[in-house]
C-alpha positions in Angstrom: 93.8 87.1 144.8 94.7 85.9 141.7 97.7 88.0 139.8 95.6 88.6 136.5 93.1 90.0 138.9 95.2 92.1 140.8 96.8 93.1 137.7 92.8 94.4 136.3 92.0 96.1 139.7 95.2 98.5 140.0 94.7 99.0 135.7 91.2 99.9 137.1 92.9 102.4 139.7 95.4 103.7 137.3 92.6 104.9 134.9 90.8 106.9 137.5 94.1 108.4 138.2 94.2 106.9 141.8 98.4 106.8 142.3 97.8 102.6 142.0 101.1 102.8 140.1 100.6 100.5 137.0 99.0 103.4 134.7 99.8 101.8 131.5 98.0 103.1 129.0 94.7 103.2 130.9 94.6 107.4 132.0 94.4 107.2 127.0 91.7 104.8 127.2 88.7 107.1 128.7 87.0 105.0 131.4 85.3 106.3 133.4 84.9 104.6 137.1 81.7 103.1 136.7 83.1 101.0 134.2 86.2 100.2 135.6 83.6 98.5 138.4 82.0 96.8 135.9 85.7 95.6 134.6 86.8 94.6 137.8 83.7 92.5 139.0 83.8 89.1 139.9 81.7 87.9 136.8 85.4 87.9 135.3 86.5 84.7 133.9 89.1 82.3 134.9 92.1 84.3 135.8 96.5 82.8 135.8 95.6 81.6 131.6 98.5 82.9 129.9 96.3 84.4 127.1 95.0 87.3 129.7 91.9 87.2 128.8 91.4 88.9 132.2 93.5 91.7 131.2 92.4 95.4 130.5 92.3 96.1 126.5 92.9 100.0 125.8 93.9 99.3 122.2 91.4 98.8 119.4 88.7 101.1 121.7 88.1 104.2 123.2 86.7 102.9 126.8 88.7 100.4 128.0 87.4 96.7 128.5 88.1 93.6 129.3 90.3 91.3 126.6 87.7 88.6 127.3 84.3 91.0 126.7 86.1 92.3 122.7 84.6 92.0 119.4 87.8 91.5 117.7 91.5 89.4 118.1 93.6 90.7 120.3 97.4 89.2 121.6 98.4 90.6 124.7 102.3 89.9 125.8 102.9 90.6 129.3 105.9 91.7 130.6 107.0 88.1 132.0 106.3 87.1 128.3 109.0 89.7 127.1 111.6 89.3 129.0 111.4 85.2 127.9 111.3 86.2 124.2 114.2 88.7 124.9 114.0 90.4 121.9 116.9 92.2 119.9 113.5 93.7 117.8 110.1 95.2 118.1 109.9 92.0 115.0 111.7 89.5 117.3 109.2 89.9 119.8 105.9 89.8 118.0 106.5 86.9 115.6 104.0 84.4 117.8 101.8 86.3 117.0 99.0 84.7 115.2 98.1 86.1 111.7 100.9 88.6 111.9 104.0 87.3 109.6 107.3 89.1 110.5 110.7 89.1 108.9 113.3 89.7 111.2 116.6 88.7 109.7 117.1 92.7 109.1 119.0 92.8 112.3 116.9 95.3 115.0 115.6 98.1 112.5 114.1 97.9 109.1 112.5 95.1 109.6 109.2 93.4 107.6 105.8 92.8 109.3 102.6 91.4 107.2 99.2 91.3 109.0 96.6 88.2 107.7 98.0 88.5 104.2 97.5 91.9 103.3 99.6 92.2 100.4 102.2 94.5 101.8 105.8 94.3 103.7 107.3 97.5 105.8 104.4 98.8 109.1 102.5 98.8 106.0 98.7 98.7 107.6 100.1 97.2 110.8 101.2 100.5 112.1 103.6 100.8 115.5 101.9 102.5 118.7 103.5 103.6 122.0 101.1 104.4 124.4 98.7 104.9 122.1 99.8 107.3 119.3 102.6 106.7 116.3 106.2 106.1 117.0 106.0 108.4 113.7 103.0 108.8 111.5 104.1 107.5 107.8 105.9 104.1 109.5 105.8 102.7 106.4 107.4 105.1 104.3 110.7 105.3 102.3 113.5 104.7 104.6 110.9 106.0 107.8 110.4 102.2 109.2 108.0 102.7 112.1 110.9 100.6 114.2 113.5 103.0 113.3 111.7 105.1 115.5 111.4 102.8 118.7 113.1 100.3 120.5 112.4 97.5 123.0 114.2 97.7 127.0 113.3 97.6 130.5 111.0 100.9 130.0 108.2 98.8 128.6 105.1 97.6 130.1 103.5 95.3 127.9 102.0 94.8 124.5 98.5 95.3 122.8 98.6 94.1 119.0 95.2 94.1 117.2 95.0 92.3 113.7 91.7 93.9 111.9 89.0 95.2 113.8 88.3 98.7 115.3 91.8 99.2 114.9 91.0 101.3 111.5 88.4 103.4 113.4 90.7 104.5 116.1 93.9 104.5 115.0 95.3 106.0 112.0 96.2 104.5 108.5 95.5 100.3 110.0 93.5 98.1 108.1 95.3 95.5 109.1 95.8 95.9 113.3 97.9 97.7 115.4 101.0 97.2 117.7 100.6 99.3 120.7 103.7 99.3 123.2 102.2 100.3 126.6 105.4 102.1 128.4 105.9 101.3 132.3 104.1 104.9 134.2 105.6 106.0 137.4 105.1 104.7 141.2 103.2 105.9 144.2 106.7 103.9 145.6 110.1 103.8 145.0 111.1 101.2 142.7 113.4 99.6 139.8 115.5 97.6 138.1 119.1 97.4 136.3 119.7 94.0 133.7 122.9 93.1 132.4 123.7 91.6 129.4 126.3 89.6 127.3 126.0 87.7 123.8 128.6 85.9 121.8 129.0 88.6 119.2 130.9 90.7 121.7 127.1 91.8 123.0 127.2 94.3 126.2 123.8 95.9 127.6 122.5 97.4 130.5 118.9 98.5 130.9 117.0 100.4 133.6 114.2 101.2 135.2 113.4 103.5 138.2 110.2 105.2 139.4 108.6 106.4 142.6 106.9 109.5 143.8 107.8 112.9 144.3 105.4 114.6 146.2 102.0 113.5 147.4 100.4 113.8 144.0 103.4 114.2 141.7 105.9 111.0 140.3 108.5 110.3 138.2 109.8 107.3 136.2 113.2 107.5 134.3 114.5 104.4 132.2 116.5 102.9 129.1 119.6 101.4 127.6 122.7 101.5 126.2 123.9 98.5 123.8 127.2 98.1 122.4 128.1 94.8 119.8 128.9 93.7 116.1 125.6 92.7 114.9 125.0 89.4 114.5 126.8 89.3 111.2 130.0 90.8 111.8 131.3 93.4 109.8 134.4 94.0 111.7 133.5 96.6 113.3 130.9 98.2 115.9 127.6 97.3 113.8 125.0 98.3 116.7 125.8 101.3 119.3 123.2 103.8 121.2 120.9 103.6 123.3 116.9 105.0 123.9 116.8 106.8 127.3 113.2 108.2 129.2 111.7 110.4 131.3 108.7 111.0 132.3 106.2 112.9 135.4 102.9 111.6 136.3 100.5 114.5 138.1 97.5 112.4 140.0 94.5 114.5 140.4 93.0 114.7 143.9 88.9 114.5 142.5 90.5 111.5 139.3 92.3 111.7 136.1 96.3 112.5 135.6 98.3 113.8 133.1 101.6 112.6 132.1 104.5 114.1 130.7 107.4 112.0 129.5 110.6 113.1 126.8 112.4 110.5 125.2 115.4 110.3 123.4 116.4 107.8 120.9 120.4 107.9 119.3 120.9 104.4 117.7 123.1 103.0 115.1 122.0 99.7 113.4 123.6 97.9 110.9 120.9 96.7 108.7 121.4 93.4 106.6 120.2 92.3 102.9 120.0 89.4 100.4 123.5 87.4 100.1 124.7 84.7 97.8 124.3 81.1 98.6 124.9 77.7 97.1 120.7 77.1 97.3 117.8 78.2 99.5 119.0 75.4 101.8 122.9 75.8 102.0 125.4 79.2 102.4 128.4 79.3 100.1 132.1 78.5 101.4 133.5 81.1 103.0 130.5 82.3 103.2 128.2 80.9 106.1 124.4 81.9 105.9 123.5 81.9 109.5 126.7 84.6 110.3 128.5 85.6 106.9 128.0 88.8 105.8 129.3 91.0 102.1 129.7 94.2 104.1 133.9 95.1 105.0 135.2 97.6 106.8 137.5 97.9 103.7 134.9 100.0 102.2 132.9 101.2 104.7 133.8 104.5 104.4 134.1 105.7 100.7 133.8 108.8 99.0 130.9 110.0 96.4 129.5 112.4 94.0 127.0 115.1 95.9 124.3 116.1 94.0 126.4 118.9 92.2 128.8 116.3 90.8 131.8 117.2 93.1 133.2 113.9 95.1 132.7 115.7 98.6 129.8 113.4 99.7 131.5 110.9 102.1 129.5 107.8 102.6 130.0 105.6 106.3 128.8 101.9 106.7 129.7 101.9 109.9 126.8 104.2 110.8 124.4 101.8 109.3 121.3 103.2 110.5 121.0 106.4 112.7 118.2 107.1 114.3 118.7 110.5 116.4 115.3 112.2 117.7 113.4 113.9 120.5 110.2 112.3 121.5 107.5 115.1 123.7 104.5 112.6 125.1 101.3 114.2 127.2 98.5 112.1 127.6 96.0 113.5 129.6 92.6 112.1 132.0 90.0 113.5 133.4 86.9 112.5 134.8 84.4 115.8 134.9 81.7 114.5 136.9 77.8 113.1 134.8 79.6 110.2 133.2 81.6 112.5 131.2 85.5 112.3 130.7 87.9 113.7 128.3 90.9 113.0 126.7 94.5 114.4 125.8 97.1 111.9 123.8 99.7 114.7 122.2 103.2 114.0 120.7 106.1 116.0 119.2 108.8 114.1 117.1 112.1 115.7 116.3 115.5 114.7 114.2 116.9 112.7 111.6 116.8 109.2 110.3 120.6 108.5 108.6 120.3 105.2 106.4 123.2 103.8 105.0 122.9 100.1 104.2 124.2 97.3 101.8 121.9 95.9 99.4 122.1 93.0 97.5 122.1 93.5 93.7 123.5 91.7 90.2 125.0 88.6 90.6 127.4 87.0 88.0 130.5 84.7 87.5 133.4 86.7 88.4 134.8 85.5 84.3 131.3 86.2 82.8 131.4 89.4 84.3 135.3 90.6 83.3 133.6 89.8 79.8 131.1 91.7 80.3 133.2 94.6 80.9 135.7 94.1 78.7 132.6 95.0 75.9 132.2 98.6 77.3 136.1 99.3 77.9 137.2 98.3 74.4 134.4 100.8 73.3 135.4 103.5 75.1 139.3 102.6 74.5 140.2 100.4 71.4 142.8 99.9 72.3 141.8 97.6 75.1 142.4 93.7 74.2 142.3 92.3 78.1 140.6 93.4 80.8 141.2 92.4 84.8 140.4 92.8 88.8 142.5 95.0 90.7 142.6 94.9 94.1 140.6 98.4 95.3 142.3 98.6 98.5 146.0 97.2 97.4 146.0 98.1 94.3 146.8 94.1 93.4 145.7 92.8 90.3 143.3 89.8 90.5 142.6 87.1 88.1 139.0 86.2 88.0 139.2 82.5 89.3 140.7 84.3 92.8 137.5 86.3 93.6 135.5 84.8 96.2 133.6 81.9 94.7 134.1 83.1 91.2 131.3 85.3 92.1 131.4 89.3 90.9 128.4 90.9 93.0 126.8 94.3 92.3 126.3 96.0 95.9 124.6 98.6 96.3 125.3 101.1 98.9 122.2 103.0 99.9 122.2 106.2 101.6 119.4 107.7 102.4 119.1 111.5 104.6 115.7 112.0 105.9 115.0 115.1 107.9 111.6 115.4 110.0 109.3 117.0 112.3 105.6 115.4 113.3 103.1 117.0 115.7 100.0 114.8 116.9 97.4 115.2 119.4 94.4 113.0 119.6 91.8 114.4 122.1 88.3 112.4 122.9 85.4 112.9 125.0 83.2 109.9 126.3 79.9 110.1 127.9 78.4 107.3 129.6 74.4 107.0 129.1 72.2 104.9 131.0 69.1 103.6 128.5 66.0 101.4 129.2 68.2 99.4 127.1 71.6 98.8 128.2 74.3 101.4 129.2 76.5 103.2 126.2 80.0 104.8 126.0 79.4 107.6 123.6 82.9 108.7 123.1 83.8 111.4 120.0 87.0 111.9 118.8 89.7 114.4 117.1 92.9 112.8 115.3 95.6 116.2 113.9 99.2 115.0 112.8 100.9 117.4 110.9 104.6 116.1 109.4 107.0 117.4 107.0 109.6 115.5 106.3 112.6 116.3 103.6 114.4 112.6 102.0 117.9 113.3 99.8 118.8 109.4 98.3 122.8 109.1 97.3 122.7 105.8 96.1 126.2 104.2 94.7 127.4 100.2 93.4 130.5 99.2 94.7 132.1 95.6 93.2 133.0 92.6 95.5 133.4 88.7 95.6 131.1 86.3 97.2 133.1 85.6 100.7 132.3 87.0 104.0 133.8 90.4 104.2 134.8 90.2 100.7 137.1 92.8 99.2 136.1 95.4 96.4 137.8 95.4 92.8 137.8 98.1 90.3 137.6 96.3 86.5 140.7 97.8 84.2 141.2 97.6 81.1 144.7 96.6 79.4 146.6 96.7 75.7 148.6 94.5 74.6 151.8 95.7 76.3 149.8 95.5 79.6 149.8 99.0 80.2 146.1 100.1 81.7 144.0 102.0 79.4 140.6 102.8 81.0 138.8 101.4 84.2 135.2 100.5 84.7 135.0 101.6 88.2 136.4 104.6 90.4 137.5 103.0 93.5 135.3 100.1 93.2 132.3 102.2 92.5 130.7 101.1 89.2 127.5 102.7 89.1 127.9 106.3 90.2 124.6 107.7 91.2 122.0 104.9 90.5 120.3 106.7 92.4 120.2 110.6 93.5 117.3 112.0 94.7 115.5 114.9 96.9 111.9 114.6 98.1 110.0 116.8 100.6 106.5 117.0 101.7 104.3 118.2 103.8 101.1 116.5 104.9 98.6 117.1 107.5 96.1 115.1 108.8 93.1 115.8 109.9 90.6 113.2 111.0 87.4 112.7 113.4 86.0 109.2 114.6 83.3 108.7 116.6 82.6 104.8 118.5 79.8 103.7 120.4 80.4 100.7 123.0 76.8 99.7 123.8 76.1 97.1 126.9 73.5 95.5 126.0 73.1 93.0 128.7 74.9 92.1 130.8 76.1 89.4 128.1 75.8 91.0 124.8 78.3 93.8 123.9 77.7 95.6 120.5 80.5 98.2 119.2 80.0 100.6 116.6 82.4 102.7 115.0 82.8 105.8 111.8 86.2 107.2 110.9 86.3 110.4 108.8 90.5 110.4 107.3 91.3 113.2 105.4 95.3 114.0 104.2 96.3 116.6 102.5 99.7 116.0 101.0 101.9 118.8 99.1 105.7 118.8 98.5 108.5 118.7 95.7 110.3 116.0 93.4 114.2 117.7 92.8 114.7 117.6 89.3 117.9 115.5 88.1 119.8 115.3 85.1 122.9 113.1 83.8 126.3 114.8 83.3 129.8 113.4 82.7 131.9 114.2 85.3 135.4 114.6 83.0 137.5 112.0 84.0 139.2 110.3 81.6 140.7 107.5 83.2 137.2 105.9 84.0 134.1 105.3 82.4 132.5 105.6 86.1 132.0 109.5 85.6 130.6 108.9 82.3 127.0 109.7 82.8 126.5 110.4 86.1 122.9 112.4 87.9 123.4 115.8 89.1 120.0 117.7 90.4 119.4 120.6 88.3 118.2 123.4 90.5 114.3 122.9 89.6 111.5 120.8 91.7 108.2 119.8 90.7 105.5 120.3 92.9 103.0 117.8 93.9 99.7 118.5 96.4 97.7 115.7 96.8 94.5 115.3 99.4 91.9 113.2 100.0 89.0 111.9 102.2 88.3 108.4 103.5 85.6 106.5 105.2 85.6 103.7 107.8 83.3 101.8 109.3 83.2 99.2 111.9 80.3 97.3 114.3 81.5 94.0 116.0 79.6 92.0 118.7 80.4 89.9 122.3 78.4 87.3 123.5 79.3 85.9 126.6 77.8 82.4 127.0 79.2 82.0 130.2 82.0 83.4 132.3 83.8 80.8 130.2 83.1 80.9 127.0 82.6 84.1 124.6 82.1 84.9 121.1 82.6 87.6 118.9 82.2 88.5 115.7 83.0 91.8 113.5 82.8 94.0 109.8 84.8 96.6 109.2 85.5 99.0 105.9 88.1 100.5 106.0 91.2 102.3 103.4 94.5 102.9 103.6 96.0 106.1 102.1 99.6 105.5 100.7 103.0 106.7 101.9 104.7 109.7 99.9 106.7 107.3 97.7 102.9 106.8 95.9 102.8 111.1 94.9 106.9 110.2 93.9 106.2 107.8 91.4 103.2 108.5 90.9 101.3 105.2 92.4 98.1 104.3 93.4 97.5 107.4 96.6 94.6 105.4 98.4 94.1 101.7 98.6 90.0 101.8 100.0 86.8 99.9 99.9 88.9 97.2 102.2 86.4 94.9 103.6 87.5 92.8 107.1 84.8 90.5 108.1 86.1 88.2 111.7 84.6 86.0 114.7 85.8 84.0 117.1 85.6 81.9 120.0 87.5 82.1 123.3 87.3 80.4 126.3 89.1 80.6 129.7 90.2 78.1 132.5 92.6 78.3 135.1 94.6 74.8 133.4 93.1 75.5 129.6 92.4 78.5 127.6 92.0 79.4 123.3 91.2 82.3 121.2 89.9 81.0 118.0 89.2 83.6 115.4 87.8 83.4 111.8 88.5 86.3 109.9 88.3 87.0 105.2 89.9 90.0 103.7 88.8 91.3 100.8 91.6 94.0 99.0 89.8 95.4 95.6 92.7 98.1 95.2 96.2 97.2 95.9 98.9 99.7 95.4 102.1 98.0 94.6 105.2 99.8 94.1 108.6 98.8 93.7 112.0 99.7 93.1 114.3 97.1 91.4 117.8 97.2 89.5 117.6 98.6 85.6 120.3 98.2 82.9 123.0 99.8 83.3 123.4 100.7 86.9 120.1 102.4 87.1 117.6 102.2 89.1 113.9 101.8 87.9 110.2 102.4 90.1 107.8 99.8 89.2 103.9 100.0 89.7 101.5 97.4 88.8 97.3 97.5 89.2 96.3 94.5 92.0 93.6 93.3 94.0 94.2 90.1 96.8 91.9 88.2 99.0 92.7 86.6 102.4 90.8 84.0 104.5 92.0 82.0 107.2 91.9 80.6 111.2 94.0 81.9 113.4 94.8 79.9 117.3 96.2 80.7 120.5 96.0 77.6 123.1 97.4 77.9 126.2 97.5 74.8 129.3 99.2 74.0 132.1 97.6 70.3 133.3 100.4 70.5 136.0 102.2 73.1 138.5 105.4 71.8 137.3 104.1 72.4 133.2 102.4 74.4 131.2 102.4 74.8 126.9 101.5 77.6 124.9 100.6 77.3 120.8 99.6 80.1 118.0 99.0 80.0 114.7 97.6 80.5 111.5 96.5 78.8 108.3 95.4 81.4 105.5 95.0 81.1 101.5 96.4 84.0 100.3 96.2 85.3 96.6 96.3 87.8 94.2 92.3 88.0 92.8 93.5 90.6 90.2 97.1 91.2 89.6 98.5 92.9 85.8 100.7 95.4 84.4 103.9 95.5 82.5 107.6 95.0 82.1 110.4 95.2 79.9 109.1 91.3 79.1 106.0 93.2 77.9 102.1 92.8 79.2 101.4 89.8 82.2 98.6 88.8 84.3 99.5 86.8 88.0 95.9 86.5 88.8 95.4 84.1 91.4 99.1 83.3 92.7 99.6 83.6 96.2 101.0 86.8 97.8 104.2 87.3 97.3 106.6 86.8 100.6 103.6 85.2 102.9 103.1 81.9 104.3 100.0 80.0 104.2 101.2 78.1 107.7 102.5 79.5 110.3 102.7 78.2 114.4 104.7 78.6 117.6 104.9 76.3 120.4 105.9 77.1 123.7 106.5 74.9 126.7 107.7 75.6 129.7 108.9 73.2 132.4 108.5 75.1 136.2 110.8 74.4 139.5 111.7 74.8 143.0 108.3 76.8 143.4 108.8 79.0 140.1 112.0 80.0 141.1 113.6 77.9 138.3 112.0 78.0 134.3 113.2 76.3 131.7 111.2 77.4 128.3 111.4 76.5 124.6 110.1 77.7 121.2 109.3 75.6 117.9 108.3 78.2 115.4 107.2 76.8 112.0 107.2 78.8 108.8 105.6 77.3 105.9 106.7 78.1 102.2 107.0 81.4 100.2 107.3 82.9 97.0 110.1 85.8 96.4 108.1 87.0 93.1 104.9 87.7 92.5 105.2 85.1 89.1 105.3 82.6 92.0 108.3 81.7 90.2 111.0 82.0 92.9 110.2 79.7 96.2 111.4 80.5 99.5 111.0 76.9 101.4 109.9 77.0 105.2 112.2 76.1 108.0 111.7 75.4 111.4 114.3 77.5 114.1 114.0 76.0 117.6 114.8 78.7 120.3 115.7 77.8 124.1 115.8 78.8 127.3 116.2 79.2 131.1 116.0 82.1 134.1 116.4 81.7 137.7 115.3 83.6 140.9 118.4 83.6 142.6 117.0 86.1 145.1 113.6 87.6 145.5 115.8 90.3 144.1 117.7 88.7 142.1 117.6 86.7 138.4 119.9 85.2 135.9 118.4 84.1 132.1 120.1 82.4 129.4 118.8 82.3 125.9 120.2 80.5 123.2 118.2 81.7 119.4 118.3 79.1 115.9 119.8 76.2 118.4 120.1 74.1 115.2 121.8 76.5 112.8 118.3 76.7 111.1 118.9 78.2 107.3 115.3 80.1 106.6 114.8 82.8 104.5 113.1 85.6 104.9 113.1 87.0 101.2 114.6 86.5 98.0 116.8 89.4 95.8 113.5 91.6 95.5 116.3 94.0 93.7 116.4 92.1 90.7 112.3 91.7 90.9 109.7 91.8 93.1 106.7 90.7 90.5 108.6 88.2 87.7 111.7 87.1 89.7 115.2 86.4 87.7 117.5 82.7 88.3 120.5 84.7 89.0 123.9 82.9 88.6 123.8 82.2 92.7 120.6 81.6 94.7 120.2 85.0 96.4 118.8 85.5 100.2 118.2 86.9 103.0 118.6 84.1 106.2 117.4 84.5 109.9 120.6 84.7 111.8 122.6 81.8 113.0 122.8 80.5 117.1 123.5 83.3 119.5 124.1 82.6 123.0 122.9 85.9 125.7 123.1 84.9 129.4 121.6 88.3 131.8 121.5 89.0 135.6 118.5 91.8 136.6 118.6 93.2 140.3 115.1 94.1 141.4 114.6 96.6 144.3 
């Protein structure tokens, strides 16, 4: 019996709650006994293909089906592929998925994911799910990026990634698809693993997962990880520290079905990286390497800034990075009731906080130019000022402009945002199988409820640094003719106190109803239909601010500082939106199938839109796709054509404004994307296989108009910002000693992109090479070695968005966020 068929049979048993031990997300898919018999039938396509076309799919559907039968594009990643990928983040793990472009250069969290050219970053159109439910309902909100709420560790079984298609029916706010992480479930035999990993950036990590029976009907699982390292760009302190633990209990009913309860604790601190100055898009600066340089330094990692009342009592600590501390409880219930009826319920409660502290790129100038500009301001305040000088904020030593690193003066923004949050989610569905004169219907009716509250407090300040690795930070001091100090532009290195001060409270309720029909017309033809009504009700408050002189005559930094007035402006918004989807899959044979689908979808934008007056809904999104699937033992292929029309895009960004202020930009936009996605795998001989995936997409704004300080603009026809037209990955592997030793690699190409909507600043194409090997030393002990970015390629994933996402600014030095340089890590894994 082949490995893939065994997996299908085990999953079939898991759907029925028989205690097979591979419950996957099958218990949440709503698949009944009769249907599972069909899934595991002998008519399945050839197994052992790396594309997993015989895998059971529980994402984008409420009935569970083989990947070969789906009427939408989906990529699956199994446990062996996860091990070879050895991802440091969710974005790393899904980076080879065709049609999905990721920017994983931010570190473990805060990365961007784009789907099929849909014109926004974050996880805006591609929500991150854990066992079918969002890790956080609004995973594309300000400072609530989905990947902040989840870590990849040994408790992950596999991933199923839907691109477009039916995701908008079965998931919340998912016009671009979903990334569904399926976690390991309890087993009926005692088994487990422990993995130790070290890396050349002072990286130490331990993962574990153990599961087994407690009684005849009750079983358990426990696992997680703990990790410490300095970060891939070493700031001089422990940049990443913390971990995650997961506990689960499953009760299997004697007459079929199961109930699963889990608790996950995430307490993790991660350094977040943004753009640094570069000599060019292809080269770093002396003393500031593109591969491992950083502008974060312990010297200014702990600063005292004004609080919301203007008192210097707020401590900002960059060493904490993005600190997520959440408790998540999940309940999954599956029960067949006979006569074709089945009930599934999934519930989740999340409570905790995200304390986001990061250094963000802002302005850059020559050290002399910045000093000359500062002198003008100092003289306006103190006419007796005749010159200005830099003063090392740590030592008090005066420093000539020419002695700053690379003769650059950088205004870096320290963003501190604290988010207190709670989220309750429940997804209840009832499925009925109906045999008719024309095929079999699997009808599912569902009700989705989600309620979340969050309070976000933003306290942002700017610090002045030089352009080298781990830079010093500076004050700028005015001097009179005798060389005596007159007045300072800054305060302890801070030059713009409260460049942004905000407090928002949101109370959001979602009620959604959906109906799907999986119609098996003939053994070869399957038709999937679905609709969703999604109602969102939002209310909240926005704290009012005013500017105040804090009264220190020795500095200009506190002359106009934002403080809260004590009053709040309420807001309310509600909307109801419809989504529809219909698709068909036809199996010409057990090897060849074709599919086609049309969907109309929407995206109710994050609360950010209510705070700053952006478009609250993106609707009338049309998505069309179709493709071919081919499966044999030596060769498999999954090819998809797609077309997306986005007539109503909410484009909103925050940029640095004059005098250290932050400005929110809104624009009216429409976009269109079309292209082809390809997944291929071949094993022509036993000792060699090769996989490839990639896409070509024609992505452009069909309308993009607005205004800025220079007046009106219209950039219709330009390439959608930050996304490439071409991207592909080729992954060869060699197998020795009956697959006990494997050598694998990856060559990943990313095409040209643009920093801004105006397409005035180019991010060049780049190619990254990865190499690894694993060795099964004994049946229980294995080792792995992985090198990423083997040749230290310089590739930029973004420019400096805070100087212009719509119209880029040609700065004194090019600023961009590079991919990480070469890193090597090794691990040992023991299984029992």
